[in-house]
ROSE-4610 file (N, C-alpha, C; in Angstrom, 1 decimal, always signed):
// ROSE-4610
residu = [M/M/M/V/V/V/A/A/A/S/S/S/E/E/E/E/E/E/P/P/P/V/V/V/D/D/D/P/P/P/V/V/V/K/K/K/L/L/L/S/S/S/Q/Q/Q/L/L/L/G/G/G/M/M/M/S/S/S/I/I/I/K/K/K/E/E/E/K/K/K/L/L/L/E/E/E/D/D/D/I/I/I/K/K/K/I/I/I/L/L/L/D/D/D/A/A/A/E/E/E/I/I/I/L/L/L/T/T/T/L/L/L/I/I/I/D/D/D/E/E/E/D/D/D/E/E/E/L/L/L/E/E/E/G/G/G/E/E/E/I/I/I/A/A/A/Q/Q/Q/A/A/A/N/N/N/L/L/L/F/F/F/K/K/K/E/E/E/R/R/R/I/I/I/H/H/H/S/S/S/T/T/T/I/I/I/I/I/I/L/L/L/I/I/I/E/E/E/R/R/R/A/A/A]
num = [1/1/1/2/2/2/3/3/3/4/4/4/5/5/5/6/6/6/7/7/7/8/8/8/9/9/9/10/10/10/11/11/11/12/12/12/13/13/13/14/14/14/15/15/15/16/16/16/17/17/17/18/18/18/19/19/19/20/20/20/21/21/21/22/22/22/23/23/23/24/24/24/25/25/25/26/26/26/27/27/27/28/28/28/29/29/29/30/30/30/31/31/31/32/32/32/33/33/33/34/34/34/35/35/35/36/36/36/37/37/37/38/38/38/39/39/39/40/40/40/41/41/41/42/42/42/43/43/43/44/44/44/45/45/45/46/46/46/47/47/47/48/48/48/49/49/49/50/50/50/51/51/51/52/52/52/53/53/53/54/54/54/55/55/55/56/56/56/57/57/57/58/58/58/59/59/59/60/60/60/61/61/61/62/62/62/63/63/63/64/64/64/65/65/65/66/66/66/67/67/67]
x = [+24.4/+25.8/+26.7/+27.8/+28.8/+29.8/+30.1/+31.1/+32.5/+33.3/+34.6/+35.6/+36.8/+37.9/+38.6/+38.3/+38.9/+38.2/+38.9/+38.3/+37.4/+36.3/+35.4/+35.9/+35.9/+36.4/+35.1/+35.1/+33.9/+33.5/+34.6/+34.4/+33.7/+34.3/+33.7/+32.3/+32.0/+30.7/+29.7/+30.1/+29.3/+29.0/+30.0/+29.9/+28.8/+28.9/+28.0/+26.6/+26.4/+25.1/+24.5/+25.3/+24.9/+24.5/+25.3/+25.0/+23.7/+23.5/+22.2/+21.0/+21.1/+20.0/+19.7/+20.8/+20.6/+19.9/+20.3/+19.6/+18.2/+17.9/+16.5/+15.6/+16.1/+15.4/+15.1/+16.1/+15.9/+14.9/+14.9/+14.0/+12.5/+12.4/+11.0/+10.5/+11.3/+10.8/+10.4/+11.3/+11.0/+9.7/+9.6/+8.4/+7.1/+7.1/+6.0/+5.7/+6.7/+6.5/+6.0/+6.5/+6.1/+4.6/+4.2/+2.8/+1.8/+2.2/+1.3/+1.2/+2.2/+2.2/+1.7/+1.5/+1.1/-0.5/-0.9/-2.4/-2.8/-4.1/-4.6/-4.6/-4.7/-4.7/-3.3/-2.3/-0.9/-0.5/-1.3/-0.9/-0.6/-1.5/-1.3/+0.0/+0.3/+1.5/+2.8/+2.7/+3.9/+4.2/+3.1/+3.3/+3.9/+3.3/+3.9/+5.3/+5.7/+7.1/+8.0/+7.5/+8.3/+8.5/+7.4/+7.5/+8.5/+8.5/+9.5/+11.0/+11.2/+12.5/+12.9/+12.0/+12.3/+12.6/+11.9/+12.2/+13.6/+14.0/+15.4/+16.4/+16.2/+17.1/+17.1/+16.0/+16.0/+16.7/+16.5/+17.3/+18.8/+19.2/+20.6/+21.2/+20.4/+20.8/+21.0/+20.0/+20.1/+21.3/+21.6/+22.8/+24.1/+24.1/+25.3/+25.4/+24.3/+24.4/+24.8/+24.5/+24.8/+26.2/+26.8/+28.2/+29.2]
y = [-8.3/-8.3/-8.5/-9.1/-9.4/-8.3/-7.8/-6.7/-7.3/-6.6/-7.0/-5.9/-6.3/-5.3/-5.0/-5.8/-5.6/-4.5/-3.6/-2.6/-3.2/-2.4/-2.9/-2.5/-3.4/-3.1/-2.7/-1.4/-0.8/-1.5/-1.9/-2.6/-4.0/-4.7/-6.0/-5.9/-4.9/-4.7/-4.3/-3.5/-3.2/-4.4/-5.3/-6.5/-7.4/-7.5/-8.3/-7.8/-6.5/-5.9/-6.2/-6.1/-6.4/-7.8/-8.7/-10.1/-10.5/-9.9/-10.1/-9.6/-8.4/-7.9/-8.8/-9.4/-10.3/-11.6/-12.1/-13.3/-13.0/-11.8/-11.5/-11.5/-11.0/-11.1/-12.5/-13.4/-14.8/-15.4/-15.1/-15.6/-15.1/-13.9/-13.4/-14.2/-14.6/-15.4/-16.8/-17.4/-18.7/-18.7/-17.7/-17.5/-17.5/-16.8/-16.8/-18.1/-18.9/-20.2/-21.2/-21.1/-21.9/-21.7/-20.4/-20.1/-20.7/-21.0/-21.6/-23.1/-23.7/-25.1/-25.6/-24.7/-25.1/-25.1/-25.8/-25.9/-24.5/-24.2/-22.9/-22.9/-24.0/-24.0/-23.6/-23.8/-23.5/-22.1/-21.5/-20.3/-19.1/-18.9/-17.8/-18.0/-19.2/-19.4/-19.2/-19.7/-19.5/-18.1/-17.3/-15.9/-15.2/-15.5/-14.9/-15.2/-16.5/-16.9/-16.2/-16.1/-15.4/-13.9/-13.3/-11.9/-11.6/-12.5/-12.4/-12.5/-13.5/-13.7/-12.4/-11.9/-10.7/-9.5/-9.4/-8.3/-8.4/-9.6/-9.8/-9.5/-9.8/-9.5/-8.0/-7.3/-5.8/-5.2/-5.7/-5.1/-5.2/-6.4/-6.6/-5.7/-5.5/-4.6/-3.2/-2.7/-1.4/-1.2/-2.2/-2.2/-2.1/-2.8/-2.8/-1.4/-0.9/+0.4/+1.6/+1.4/+2.4/+2.3/+1.2/+0.9/+1.7]
z = [+10.6/+10.1/+11.3/+10.9/+12.0/+12.0/+13.1/+13.3/+13.0/+12.3/+11.9/+12.1/+12.4/+12.6/+11.3/+10.3/+9.0/+8.2/+7.5/+6.7/+5.6/+5.3/+4.3/+2.9/+2.0/+0.7/-0.1/-0.5/-1.2/-2.5/-3.2/-4.5/-4.2/-3.3/-2.9/-2.5/-1.7/-1.2/-2.3/-3.2/-4.4/-5.2/-5.4/-6.2/-5.5/-4.2/-3.4/-3.5/-3.4/-3.6/-5.0/-6.0/-7.4/-7.5/-7.0/-7.0/-6.3/-5.2/-4.4/-5.2/-5.9/-6.7/-7.9/-8.5/-9.6/-9.1/-8.0/-7.4/-7.0/-6.6/-6.2/-7.5/-8.6/-9.8/-10.2/-10.1/-10.4/-9.5/-8.2/-7.2/-7.6/-8.0/-8.4/-9.5/-10.5/-11.6/-11.2/-10.3/-9.8/-8.9/-8.1/-7.3/-8.1/-9.2/-10.1/-10.7/-11.0/-11.6/-10.5/-9.3/-8.2/-7.9/-7.9/-7.6/-8.5/-9.7/-10.7/-10.4/-9.7/-9.4/-8.1/-7.1/-5.8/-5.7/-4.7/-4.4/-3.8/-4.1/-3.6/-2.1/-1.4/+0.1/+0.6/-0.1/+0.3/-0.2/-1.0/-1.7/-0.7/+0.3/+1.2/+2.0/+2.5/+3.3/+2.4/+1.2/+0.3/+0.0/-0.2/-0.5/+0.7/+1.9/+3.1/+3.4/+3.1/+3.3/+2.3/+1.0/+0.0/+0.3/+0.9/+1.2/+2.4/+3.4/+4.4/+3.9/+3.0/+2.4/+1.7/+0.9/+0.1/+1.0/+2.1/+3.1/+3.6/+3.9/+4.4/+3.4/+2.1/+1.1/+0.9/+0.9/+0.7/+1.9/+3.1/+4.2/+4.1/+3.6/+3.3/+2.3/+1.2/+0.1/+0.7/+1.5/+2.1/+3.0/+3.8/+4.6/+3.8/+2.7/+1.8/+1.2/+0.7/+0.0/+1.0/+2.3/+3.3/+3.8/+3.6/+4.1/+3.3]
């Protein structure tokens, strides 16, 4: 996160957190669809990449909820 001198708007922050959670659900659905379309050779790499992305999203959500 970037440090800012402006005060954090808790409502805006909550809205952002909700939006990220909704997008994460959409991504989970798309991931499941993608996994049915890719070659088995690419499967492990795609799963690892998706997991890293989800970890970053979860970390962001945690930071928002703690703010």
